N, C-alpha and C positions, 0 to 999 in steps of 0.2 A: 503692326498688323494683327488683328484679332482672329483667332481660328475657332471654328465650331467643329468640335469632334463629336460625331454622332455614333453611338455604340448600341447596336441592336443585341438584345440578350434573351436567350431562351435556355433555361436549365444549365446554368453555368455557375452553380454554387461554389465549385472548388476553385474557380479562377477569376471571377469577376472583381473581387476586391483588389487582387494583385494587378489586374490590368488598369484599374483606376489609378493605383499608385504609380504605375509606370508612366501612364499618360501625364500625371501631375509632375513626375520627376523630370520631364523634358525641359521644365522652366520656361516654356513658351506661354504667351498670353492666350489661354484657352477657355473657351465656353464649353463646358462638358455636359452633353446631353446623353442620357441613358434611357433607353426605352426597353422595359421588360415586357416581352411578348407573351404573357400568360404563363409564366414559369410555374412549376408545380413541385420542385425539388428543394425548395428552401431559399432559392435565389433572392427572393424579395426580402426575406428577413436580413440577408447579408447586405443588400442594397439600402434598406433602411438604416442599418447600423453604420453605414459609410456615407449617408445622404449629405453630410456636411462638406464632402469633397465633390459633390455633383451640383451643378448649376440648375439643371432641369431633369428631374426624375419622373418619367412618365410610365404609368402602369396600365398596360392594355388589359382589358377585361378578359379576353381569350386569346389563344394562340392563333394569330391570323397570318403569320408568315414574315420572313425577314424583310420583304418588300414593304409590307404594311407598317412594320416598325420603323423603317427608314423614312417613309413618308411622314410619319408622325413626328420624327425628330427633325426633318427638314423644315417642318412647318413653324418650328419655334426658334430656328437657327438665326442668329443676328450677326455672326462673324463675317469678315471680309472673304475668308476662305473656308471651305467645308472639307472635312476628312471624314471618310468612313473607317471605322475600326471595329474588328470583330473582338468578341470578349474571351476567346479561348487561348490566347497566349501564342498562337501560331504566328502572329505578326508583331514585330517589335516597334513600340512607339519612338524608340531612339532614331528610327528611320525618318521621322518627320523633318528633321533638319535638312536632309538631302532631298526629300520630296518637295520641299518648299522652294529650293533654289531655282528651278526653272520659272516659277511664278515671280520671284523677287528680282531675278536677274535677267529674265528673257520675256517677261510679261505673258507667260503661258496661261491658257484658259483651263486646261485639263492636264493632269499629271497622273500616270499610272505606275505603281510599283511592280517591277518584274521579278518573279521568282525564278526565271529560266535563263538568266544570263551567266550564272556561275560566278558572279563577281563577289558575292557574299555567302555566308553559311547557309546551306540548303540541306534540310534533312531528306534523305532518300525516302520517297513516299510511293504510294501505290502505282504500279506500272499502268494499270487501266485508267487511273485518274490522269496520269501524264498523257496517255493517248487521247482521252477525251478532251483534255485541254488543248492539245495540239489540233485536233479536229476543229474545235470551236474557233481557235485563233486563225487557222487557214481559211475557214469560211468567212470569218470577219474581215480578214486581209483582202480577200477577193471582192467581197460585197461593198466594203467601205473604203477601198483604195488606201490601205494603211499598212505600215510596217511593224506595227505593235507585236510583241513576242508573247504577252501573257494577258489575254482578254479577261480571263475570269479571276483576276487578282482581287483580293479584298480592298487593297489600297487604291482608292479613287480620290483624287484631291483636285478640287475645282473652285473657281470663283463663285461666290454665292449668287451672283447676278445670273449664273446659268440655270438657276432653279425657276427663273421666270419663264412661264410657258412650258415647264417640264411636267407634262401630264402623263405619268407612267401608270398604266392600268394593272400590271402584274403585282401580285401580293407576295409570292413566294421566292424561291431562290432565283427564278428567271427574272426578277426585277432588274438584276444587274445588267443582263443582256439588253433588255428593253431600254433602260436608261442610257447605256453606252451608245446603243444604235441611234437614239435621238441626238445625243450629243455630237457623235461623229458626223452626222448629217448636216450639223451647223457649220462645218468647215472651220473648226476651231484651231487654235495653236496648241498642238498636243505634244507632250513629252513623255518619256519612259525613263525610269530611274531604277537601278538595281536595288533589291531590298533582301534582307535575311528572311528566311522561312523555317520555322520550327514546327513542321506539320504533326498533327496527331494521328494516331490509329483509331479504328472504330471502338476498340476497347477503351481508349482515353477520351472518347466522347465526340468523335468526328460525325457530322450529321449529313453532309452531302452524299448522294447516291448516284449510281450510274445513270438512272433515268432522267436526272436532272440535265444531263448533257443533251438529251433529245429536246427538252423543253427550251434550253438555251438556244440551240440550233434554230428550232422553229421560230423563236422570237427574233433571232438575228435576220432570218430570211423574210419573215413577215413585215418587220418594221423598216426594212430597206425600201420597200415599195409602197409604203403608205404615207 
């Protein structure tokens, strides 16, 4: 089974080379797609230096948002399964092996990695981020009749065939919510797997803010009824 790992990157000079090495260290058959979303901190120089480890290096002309970067990456993916991977080291590629089991053993269409089960190492992170995530997850559960525990996780693993007809309009952080809303409406076989989480502080480069919760909730509600 061939995996397409799509890594959206924006100003991650300090971590991007290491995440690429960690992805390769999984020893899985991986098509590595890295999309730089207009970085200005020297990330592009780092990427060019490790370009031999990358199958597709896409350089966006300007910062258009995580969603825009993911769309660009999805467009060139050829693997049987697609994995979304952030470049900031909060998520450990070693979890790929567990994330893939529901697909290989139960023919799952979509697998989400949960940071909230307590089964693996979890850095204690911002309380209001936790509250925002719980609000998002509760709303998604009600609207989409699901028992998922961590809607806004980075790790979304899905069969590439699910990209067919996946017309996501959002370009920013709310992309995840819109994409997930579309997929959940398809009545897919969905699994959740515990993952490790090594969260960053804002001082360490964390980018998501409180107002993203509002955008996510709006997208979950909006796309439930369209």
